[in-house]
N, C-alpha and C positions, 0 to 999 in steps of 0.2 A: 025285296033287295036292301043290304045292308047300308045303314047312314052310317057314313064314316066320323061325322061329326058329331055323334049321337053322344051327350056325357057319360051316360050309364057304360055303351058301350066302350068307349075311352078309358073309363075306372078298369072294367074289366081286361084292357088289354095290360095296362099298368098292375095289376094284380096276379095275372098268369105270370108277368115277368118275376114279378115278387114271390111266388109259392115256386118257382123254379130253385131260386136260390136259398130262399130260407124254409128252415133253418138249417140247412146242411152246409151254409157259410159260415155259420157262426162257431171261431175257435175257442173252444172251451178251457184249452190249453195253454196255449200261450194268448190268447186274448184278441180282438183284432174280428178279420174275417177272413173266410179260403174263397178265393175266386176261381180257382181250379177245378170247374166242373165238367165233366164231359157231357157235350151238347144233347147227345141223344138219351144217354142213362140217368144224367145228372149224379154220377158218381165221382167222388173228389178222387183227382190223380195225384195231386200235389198239395201236400196238407201243409207243408211249411213255408212257399213263397209267398212273400207278401211284397205287393209291388205299391208304391205310393198314390200313384195316380189309381188304382183298383179300390183300395181302401178308400181314397177320399170319395170317387163316385158311388161306392158302396154308402157312404155316409150319407150325400147328398140324396140318394135315391129313399132312403128310410128316412130322412128330414122331409122330403115330400110327402112320401105315403103317410106320414103322420098326420099333415096337414088334410090330406087329400081322403082319409078313411077315418082321423082319429081315433086307431088304435093303437092300446099302450104299446105292444110288443115292436112297433115300429119306433117309436118315440124312443123307446130302451135301447135299439139298434143304432138308431143315430146317435145315442148319447154315448153307446158302444164306441163307435167310430170315432168321434171328437176325442173321447180319454185317449184311444190308441194314437191316433194323429200325435197327440200334443206330449204323452209320455215316452211312446218307444220312436216314433219316425222321428220326433225334433230331436236333434242335438243341443242339449242344454248348455253343452260347454262352446261349442265352436259356433254355435248359432245355425237356424236353416234346416231341412229336412234330409233325412238319408232319401235314396233313391230305390233301395230295395232291401227286403232285410230275409233271414231264413231265422223262422220264430221270431224271434225279438233280437238277433244280432244281425248287424249290419254287415253286409256283403258287397254294399256299392254305395259310396258315399258323395258322389258327387253332388254338387249342387244345380239342379237342374229347374229352371223358369216353367218350364212346360207343367211340371209336378207342383213348383209351388203354385201357380195359377190354382189348381184344382185344389188345392188346400185352402186358399182363400174362399173357391165356390163352396168348400163343403162346410166352413164355418159360419160362413153366409147364411146358408139354407138351416144350418141346424141352429143358428141364432133365430131365424124367422120362427122356428118350431117350438121355442124356448127351451131349448138346453140349454143348461148352465154353463156361464163362461165361456160358452163359444165367440159372444159378441167381442169379450176382451181378449180372445183367441185370435179372430178378426182382425183387430186394431194390430195386434203383435205383429203377424206375419204381413199385412198390408205395409207396414213401416218397413220388415225387411224388405220386401221387394222394391220398395220407393231406395233404400239406402244401398243396397247391393246390384239389382239389376237394372234398375231406369236409367236411361241415358235420354234426359232431360230436351237436350239438342237436336234428336230427333225424333222425339215423341215414342219411341219405344223402349223394348228391354232387352237384353241382354240374355244367352242363351244359356249359359251354364257357367260354372265356375268349380276347380277343384275342390276337395272335404275341406281344404283350411282357408277356401276364400284367397288365395295369394294368385293365382293366375284366372283371368277369364278365357274362357275359349273364343277364339277369333270368329266364330260362324255366327252367325245372327241368321234366324229365322221367324217365320210370318207364322208358324203355325202355335209357338207359345204365346206370340201375342194377340192371336185372336181367342185365344182360350185366357189370356188375361184380359181382352176384351169383355167376352162374356162374363167372369167372374166378377169386374167392376160392375157389368150391369145388373146382375143380381144384388150385388151390395148395396148399389144405389136403391135397389126396389125393396130391398129388406131395410135398411136404415133412414134411406130418404137424403143421405147427406150427396150433397152437390161435387164433393171431390171424387165421388167415384164416377159420377155419370161425366163429369169433365175429361177423367182420364180414360173412359172407353170410348169417348167422341175423338179423343187425341190420337188412339190407337187406330181408329179406325179411316180416320183421315187420311193417317201417315201411310198407312197400306192401301186402301181403298180406294183412295183420288192421287195423292200424290206419286206414290210409286208405283200405283197400277199404270198411271200416265205412260210411263216409260217402256209400258208391254202394252200397247193398245185397251187397255181398260181390264186386262186381266192379272190376275195377284199370282205374281211367283212365288215359290217356297222359299228359296235358299239365296242368302246375302254374304258380304264381306263385314268386317268390321265398321267399314262405314258406310254399310245399309247399301251397297251397289250389287245390284244384281249378279251372283255367280251361276251362271248356268253350266257350270265342268260338273258342280259338287254332286256326287253321289249319281253321274250319268252310267257308271258301270253296277250301281247299286239300284236300280229304278223301282226294286219291290221292298224299299227299306219301311222298316215299322213305322217309326216317326219322320223319317226324312226322305222321304222318295223323290227320285228326279224326275221333274215334267210338271206339266200344268195340271191340277186336281180337281176333277169336276166336284166332287162330294163337299171341299172347302168352298169351293165359289158358290154353293148352296147353302152351307153352315153361314158364311157372310152374309147371304141373301137374310137370313134370318135372323141374323145378327143386329143387321142394318134397319130392319123392320121392327126390332125390339127398341133400338137406339130412337127409332123417328118418335114411338110412342112419347118420350120422353123429354127429347131435345129439339129446339126451337132452330130449325133448319130446313132446306131444302132438300141437301144433297144426300143424306141417308136413306130415303126411299127412291131418290133417283138411282141411287148407284144399286140399292137393294134390286130395283128391277131389272137392269143391267147384268148384275154376276147372278140374277136367277137363269137369264136367256144364255148367260157363256155356260152355265153349269149345263143347260140342256142341250149342250154341243158333245157333251159325253154321255148321252142317252140311247142307248140300245133299240131304236123304233121297231126291230122287227123282233127281239126276245127281252126286252125291258131289263131295268137295271142300267147302273151309273159304270163305265168302265174308271177303273181306280187311276188312270192317268193318261195324258195326251201330250203329243211331242206339239213344236210350234205349230203346224200345220195342222191339229186337230185330229191327229190319226194316234188310235190306241198306241201305248206304250205298252201298260200292263192292262191286259184286258179281262182280267179276274174283277170281280163285282163284289163290294164289301156291305155289309148291314147297314154298317152306320150312314153310308152316302144316302141312300133311301131314307134314312129315319131322319137325318137332318133335311132333306128334300121335304119330307112329310111336312115338316117344322116350318119351314120356309113357306110353303106353299099356302099353310094355316095364315102365317101372320100377313101375307102380300094380301090374300084375301079378304082381311080384315082392316088391313091399313088403304086398300086402293078401290074395295068395292067391285073389283073386276072379277067375275066370274069364271074366266079361262084358269085362275088360281086354284080357285075351286075342283076346277075338272082336274088338273092336275094332283091335286091334292088326293081326291079319289082313285085315281090314275097308279100313284104312287103306293097309295095302300094295297090296291090289289095285287100289283106286282110284291109286295113283300110279304102280302098273306100266302100267296100262292107260292113263293120261292123262300122267302129267309126266314120265315116262322116255323120254327118246330114244332113239333106234334107234341111236346110239354108245356109250350107258350111262351119260352127264350127263342131269341134268335139267332139263327149261325154266325158264326162270324163272317164269311166269305162264301162264292159260289164261282164257279169259272165261267167262260164265256158263253157257256150253255147254259148256265144255270144249275150245272152239277155241284153239290155240296162237296167241300172239303171237309175232311175228318178232324175231329178235334186234335190241336196243338198238343205241344209238350211242353211248353214254356209260360214264363209267369205271366198269368193273364191279366189286362188292363181293362178290358170291357165288361163290365158286371150288369150288364142291361142299362146303362148308362144311357146311350142314346134313344132306344127305344121309349124308355119313359120320358124322356125329353120331348120326342115327337108328341107322345099324348097328351103330356102336359101342355104343348103349344098348342095343340089341337083344342084341349079344353079351353084354355083361356081366349084363342082367337075366335074359335066357333062353336065349340058346345055350349059354353056359361059366357 
């Protein structure tokens, strides 16, 4: 029987994801990375589109790989990512980072907090791997987030501006803040600076304690400019890529993981307590008969979108690993194994990468045709949390 916490096995899973994307992802013409690879064949179907999130996630993946394996090619790939983020995605004149490029030409330049949070994460991981200038770039983008996006009265971040920073979108979202919390935690672990830890705790408490108290402990996705829940937002677009309507079991699992990590560093009782509660809430979306997490649930806990995304089970793997370490409760280790069994049976492609999603009956959807944002970030994160919580 496979030991899913075995360090060598987890490293093999990381290696399989890396090998699927590399070296096909290296864009020798424009620089940076290509994320649009067919799940089955590995062939590039769009060589030009470059998404800020995908580029930052590639950079983080290769920086972690450099630490895990000590191979020069991973360090060089992480360095490539840092250079491309700062030289091509960064708008030196207006400040901030473009959302989407075609080659090196900006085609969408709205300033999106979600994307900037991943830039913080990428630079932090790269700095930890020793990539030159990454630490300086981390300071730079952190200050920009503070200056442009952070709302101190709420302890949370705005979602978006236009390209010239003249108008902030009235929408506020938990997803960008969740990843800002994640990035802050990584920045703290890398630098040891309390400013990052304090920000992570403030974001987490604002969303998972204060605002969640208004929705029976569940985390709602969408808010008005004054951080009042907007229960109508995208109700007619429940499968939206970044802002779906409904409660998301995957995000509750992701918060359970982040709060467990916060519990390692922050002297308070509430992170662990809320982590256990949010993990249980996530399980409301688990399909007991066929496995997998439904994408979203309505107020009564019934599926709204019954597709199942690989990122959800990957985050649940990380959450179960972290909670097993923080609580010494064997039930989390049992869930960890169960999640891995489902992922290997359903979500992991023959080439070692992970499919994006399956339907309610676990049938795989074909590769899409738009700019890709998930080049193995969630699976590698699941393995990394398994390694540090259980494997080593």
